[in-house]
OpenMM code with the backbone's topology and positions (N, CA, C; nanometers):
from openmm import Vec3, app, unit

residues = "MET GLU LEU ASP TYR GLY LYS ILE SER LEU LEU ILE ILE PRO ALA ILE PHE LEU ILE ILE LEU PHE ILE PHE TRP ILE LEU THR ALA ASN HIS ARG LYS LYS GLU TYR GLY LYS HIS MET TRP LYS LEU TRP GLY ALA ARG THR PHE TYR TRP GLU GLY ALA ILE TYR LEU SER THR GLY ILE THR ILE LEU ILE LEU PHE ILE LEU LYS TRP LEU HIS LEU ILE SER PHE".split()
positions = [
    Vec3(5.2354, 3.0589, 0.3787),
    Vec3(5.3345, 3.0128, 0.4672),
    Vec3(5.4026, 2.8827, 0.4030),
    Vec3(5.5362, 2.9017, 0.3891),
    Vec3(5.6052, 2.7829, 0.3228),
    Vec3(5.6761, 2.6877, 0.4210),
    Vec3(5.6671, 2.5610, 0.3898),
    Vec3(5.7416, 2.4627, 0.4813),
    Vec3(5.8971, 2.4748, 0.4610),
    Vec3(5.9546, 2.4674, 0.5822),
    Vec3(6.0895, 2.4781, 0.5911),
    Vec3(6.1423, 2.3297, 0.6084),
    Vec3(6.1851, 2.2704, 0.5023),
    Vec3(6.2176, 2.1282, 0.4956),
    Vec3(6.3462, 2.1020, 0.5883),
    Vec3(6.4314, 2.2004, 0.6091),
    Vec3(6.5516, 2.1909, 0.7002),
    Vec3(6.5106, 2.1646, 0.8436),
    Vec3(6.4044, 2.2340, 0.8851),
    Vec3(6.3570, 2.2134, 1.0206),
    Vec3(6.2830, 2.0778, 1.0503),
    Vec3(6.2082, 2.0464, 0.9395),
    Vec3(6.1495, 1.9189, 0.9522),
    Vec3(6.2424, 1.8029, 0.9578),
    Vec3(6.3402, 1.8006, 0.8598),
    Vec3(6.4407, 1.6985, 0.8615),
    Vec3(6.5195, 1.6869, 1.0022),
    Vec3(6.5437, 1.8137, 1.0700),
    Vec3(6.5940, 1.8086, 1.2091),
    Vec3(6.5202, 1.7296, 1.3058),
    Vec3(6.3935, 1.7202, 1.2807),
    Vec3(6.3039, 1.6382, 1.3738),
    Vec3(6.2936, 1.4988, 1.3266),
    Vec3(6.2940, 1.4626, 1.2016),
    Vec3(6.2859, 1.3329, 1.1469),
    Vec3(6.4034, 1.2503, 1.1794),
    Vec3(6.5308, 1.3072, 1.1675),
    Vec3(6.6408, 1.2154, 1.1763),
    Vec3(6.6618, 1.1709, 1.3254),
    Vec3(6.6319, 1.2472, 1.4316),
    Vec3(6.6363, 1.1972, 1.5637),
    Vec3(6.5157, 1.1002, 1.6041),
    Vec3(6.4073, 1.1301, 1.5331),
    Vec3(6.2839, 1.0449, 1.5573),
    Vec3(6.3144, 0.8927, 1.4944),
    Vec3(6.3776, 0.9013, 1.3821),
    Vec3(6.4120, 0.7698, 1.3244),
    Vec3(6.5155, 0.6954, 1.4071),
    Vec3(6.6105, 0.7680, 1.4552),
    Vec3(6.7208, 0.6963, 1.5441),
    Vec3(6.6545, 0.6557, 1.6644),
    Vec3(6.5772, 0.7247, 1.7390),
    Vec3(6.5175, 0.6729, 1.8522),
    Vec3(6.4203, 0.5654, 1.8350),
    Vec3(6.3477, 0.5589, 1.7234),
    Vec3(6.2683, 0.4489, 1.6978),
    Vec3(6.3452, 0.3199, 1.6804),
    Vec3(6.4491, 0.3208, 1.6081),
    Vec3(6.5278, 0.2159, 1.5734),
    Vec3(6.5921, 0.1683, 1.7086),
    Vec3(6.6471, 0.2690, 1.7943),
    Vec3(6.7067, 0.2320, 1.9197),
    Vec3(6.5993, 0.1529, 2.0124),
    Vec3(6.4873, 0.2055, 2.0213),
    Vec3(6.3801, 0.1479, 2.1033),
    Vec3(6.3447, 0.0031, 2.0515),
    Vec3(6.3353, -0.0212, 1.9151),
    Vec3(6.3014, -0.1479, 1.8724),
    Vec3(6.4170, -0.2397, 1.9007),
    Vec3(6.5450, -0.1995, 1.8894),
    Vec3(6.6536, -0.2717, 1.9216),
    Vec3(6.6479, -0.3094, 2.0667),
    Vec3(6.6257, -0.2246, 2.1397),
    Vec3(6.6139, -0.2447, 2.3010),
    Vec3(6.5037, -0.3608, 2.3296),
    Vec3(6.3938, -0.3329, 2.2661),
    Vec3(6.2796, -0.4243, 2.2963),
    Vec3(6.3124, -0.5722, 2.2504),
    Vec3(6.3820, -0.5795, 2.1370),
    Vec3(6.4168, -0.7149, 2.0813),
    Vec3(6.5277, -0.7876, 2.1480),
    Vec3(6.6280, -0.7066, 2.2268),
    Vec3(6.7392, -0.7635, 2.2777),
    Vec3(6.7693, -0.7504, 2.4229),
    Vec3(6.6992, -0.6733, 2.4983),
    Vec3(6.7163, -0.6478, 2.6420),
    Vec3(6.7075, -0.7715, 2.7199),
    Vec3(6.5933, -0.8382, 2.7106),
    Vec3(6.5752, -0.9685, 2.7861),
    Vec3(6.6797, -1.0675, 2.7681),
    Vec3(6.7153, -1.0856, 2.6376),
    Vec3(6.8217, -1.1802, 2.6095),
    Vec3(6.9565, -1.1464, 2.6680),
    Vec3(6.9871, -1.0190, 2.6726),
    Vec3(7.1225, -0.9830, 2.7325),
    Vec3(7.1203, -0.9900, 2.8746),
    Vec3(7.0048, -0.9627, 2.9373),
    Vec3(6.9940, -0.9781, 3.0879),
    Vec3(7.0065, -1.1236, 3.1258),
    Vec3(6.9500, -1.2095, 3.0436),
    Vec3(6.9590, -1.3536, 3.0770),
    Vec3(7.1015, -1.3903, 3.0591),
    Vec3(7.1695, -1.3477, 2.9511),
    Vec3(7.3104, -1.3901, 2.9214),
    Vec3(7.3957, -1.3466, 3.0246),
    Vec3(7.3990, -1.2234, 3.0710),
    Vec3(7.4910, -1.1643, 3.1632),
    Vec3(7.4406, -1.1977, 3.3084),
    Vec3(7.3070, -1.2257, 3.3367),
    Vec3(7.2632, -1.2568, 3.4651),
    Vec3(7.2247, -1.1222, 3.5280),
    Vec3(7.1431, -1.1091, 3.6235),
    Vec3(7.0935, -0.9962, 3.6898),
    Vec3(7.2038, -0.9129, 3.7657),
    Vec3(7.3011, -1.0032, 3.8229),
    Vec3(7.4063, -0.9306, 3.9014),
    Vec3(7.4971, -0.8748, 3.8053),
    Vec3(7.5399, -0.9425, 3.7008),
    Vec3(7.6385, -0.8851, 3.6049),
    Vec3(7.5747, -0.7705, 3.5337),
    Vec3(7.4514, -0.7786, 3.4900),
    Vec3(7.3790, -0.6688, 3.4170),
    Vec3(7.3918, -0.5365, 3.4993),
    Vec3(7.3919, -0.5411, 3.6400),
    Vec3(7.4010, -0.4217, 3.7188),
    Vec3(7.5284, -0.3395, 3.7045),
    Vec3(7.6384, -0.4172, 3.6510),
    Vec3(7.7611, -0.3671, 3.6372),
    Vec3(7.7702, -0.2627, 3.5180),
    Vec3(7.8488, -0.1589, 3.5288),
    Vec3(7.8256, -0.0553, 3.4135),
    Vec3(7.9069, -0.1230, 3.2859),
    Vec3(7.9992, -0.1994, 3.3145),
    Vec3(8.0760, -0.2545, 3.1980),
    Vec3(7.9918, -0.3270, 3.0901),
    Vec3(7.9096, -0.4247, 3.1577),
    Vec3(7.8142, -0.4918, 3.0638),
    Vec3(7.7190, -0.4107, 2.9973),
    Vec3(7.6607, -0.3149, 3.0653),
    Vec3(7.5582, -0.2273, 3.0101),
    Vec3(7.6217, -0.1308, 2.9075),
    Vec3(7.7520, -0.0898, 2.9279),
    Vec3(7.8238, 0.0082, 2.8443),
    Vec3(7.8449, -0.0557, 2.7059),
    Vec3(7.8823, -0.1841, 2.6921),
    Vec3(7.9044, -0.2560, 2.5684),
    Vec3(7.7775, -0.2658, 2.4920),
    Vec3(7.6715, -0.2962, 2.5746),
    Vec3(7.5403, -0.3246, 2.5090),
    Vec3(7.4930, -0.1883, 2.4542),
    Vec3(7.4957, -0.0802, 2.5288),
    Vec3(7.4421, 0.0427, 2.4635),
    Vec3(7.5318, 0.1005, 2.3567),
    Vec3(7.6668, 0.0654, 2.3712),
    Vec3(7.7476, 0.1048, 2.2720),
    Vec3(7.7256, 0.0477, 2.1354),
    Vec3(7.6967, -0.0798, 2.1372),
    Vec3(7.6611, -0.1470, 2.0266),
    Vec3(7.5264, -0.1089, 1.9642),
    Vec3(7.4310, -0.0839, 2.0557),
    Vec3(7.2935, -0.0431, 2.0212),
    Vec3(7.3036, 0.1006, 1.9516),
    Vec3(7.3809, 0.1919, 1.9957),
    Vec3(7.3999, 0.3192, 1.9387),
    Vec3(7.4666, 0.3125, 1.7979),
    Vec3(7.5771, 0.2279, 1.7859),
    Vec3(7.6425, 0.2110, 1.6613),
    Vec3(7.5370, 0.1464, 1.5590),
    Vec3(7.4606, 0.0557, 1.5949),
    Vec3(7.3673, -0.0177, 1.5015),
    Vec3(7.2557, 0.0745, 1.4541),
    Vec3(7.2002, 0.1557, 1.5635),
    Vec3(7.0996, 0.2398, 1.5304),
    Vec3(7.1454, 0.3617, 1.4363),
    Vec3(7.2654, 0.4124, 1.4517),
    Vec3(7.3310, 0.5160, 1.3635),
    Vec3(7.3371, 0.4622, 1.2316),
    Vec3(7.3910, 0.3417, 1.2065),
    Vec3(7.4055, 0.2831, 1.0772),
    Vec3(7.2807, 0.2611, 1.0019),
    Vec3(7.1848, 0.1997, 1.0807),
    Vec3(7.0512, 0.1864, 1.0175),
    Vec3(6.9838, 0.3142, 0.9803),
    Vec3(7.0075, 0.4314, 1.0592),
    Vec3(6.9488, 0.5538, 1.0397),
    Vec3(7.0095, 0.6141, 0.9156),
    Vec3(7.1397, 0.6019, 0.9033),
    Vec3(7.2082, 0.6490, 0.7728),
    Vec3(7.1640, 0.5801, 0.6575),
    Vec3(7.1403, 0.4453, 0.6696),
    Vec3(7.0892, 0.3732, 0.5549),
    Vec3(6.9568, 0.4202, 0.5085),
    Vec3(6.8700, 0.4352, 0.6111),
    Vec3(6.7301, 0.4837, 0.5839),
    Vec3(6.7387, 0.6204, 0.5113),
    Vec3(6.8174, 0.7083, 0.5648),
    Vec3(6.8290, 0.8377, 0.5108),
    Vec3(6.8744, 0.8404, 0.3584),
    Vec3(6.9682, 0.7529, 0.3287),
    Vec3(7.0180, 0.7292, 0.1942),
    Vec3(6.9111, 0.6597, 0.0994),
    Vec3(6.8252, 0.5785, 0.1637),
    Vec3(6.7157, 0.5340, 0.0854),
    Vec3(6.6128, 0.6230, 0.0613),
    Vec3(6.5830, 0.7164, 0.1504),
    Vec3(6.4895, 0.8195, 0.1304),
    Vec3(6.5384, 0.9287, 0.0242),
    Vec3(6.6679, 0.9470, 0.0310),
    Vec3(6.7326, 1.0418, -0.0705),
    Vec3(6.7234, 0.9723, -0.2071),
    Vec3(6.7515, 0.8496, -0.2225),
    Vec3(6.7385, 0.7756, -0.3421),
    Vec3(6.6078, 0.7779, -0.4004),
    Vec3(6.5027, 0.7804, -0.3225),
    Vec3(6.3609, 0.7771, -0.3549),
    Vec3(6.3165, 0.9209, -0.3723),
    Vec3(6.4044, 1.0188, -0.3582),
    Vec3(6.3787, 1.1654, -0.3718),
    Vec3(6.2710, 1.2067, -0.2717),
    Vec3(6.2797, 1.1577, -0.1571),
    Vec3(6.1703, 1.2031, -0.0676),
    Vec3(6.2313, 1.3064, 0.0248),
    Vec3(6.3701, 1.3029, 0.0401),
    Vec3(6.4445, 1.4084, 0.1125),
    Vec3(6.5613, 1.4499, 0.0270),
    Vec3(6.6213, 1.5578, 0.0626),
    Vec3(6.7508, 1.6027, -0.0132),
    Vec3(6.8416, 1.6632, 0.0879),
    Vec3(6.9705, 1.6359, 0.0711),
    Vec3(7.0735, 1.6831, 0.1525),
    Vec3(7.1977, 1.6888, 0.0813),
] * unit.nanometer
topology = app.Topology()
chain = topology.addChain("A")
for resn in residues:
    res = topology.addResidue(resn, chain)
    for name in ("N", "CA", "C"):
        topology.addAtom(name, app.Element.getBySymbol(name[0]), res)
């Protein structure tokens, strides 16, 4: 039985993204809640900008990690 690296990479990429997003949330959520206050944090506008930035940052770091792994010849695409 041969490993299908295409299927494995389809699992690795979302896992890297979610781990980075989770770490970002742990490091910044309490600070943002204090900055906006509990009342303002309940509004969708404040949370939308926070999560939008979190997704952009996680996507960028994930792409950077993928190119580093490609440069190290651990993955290919």
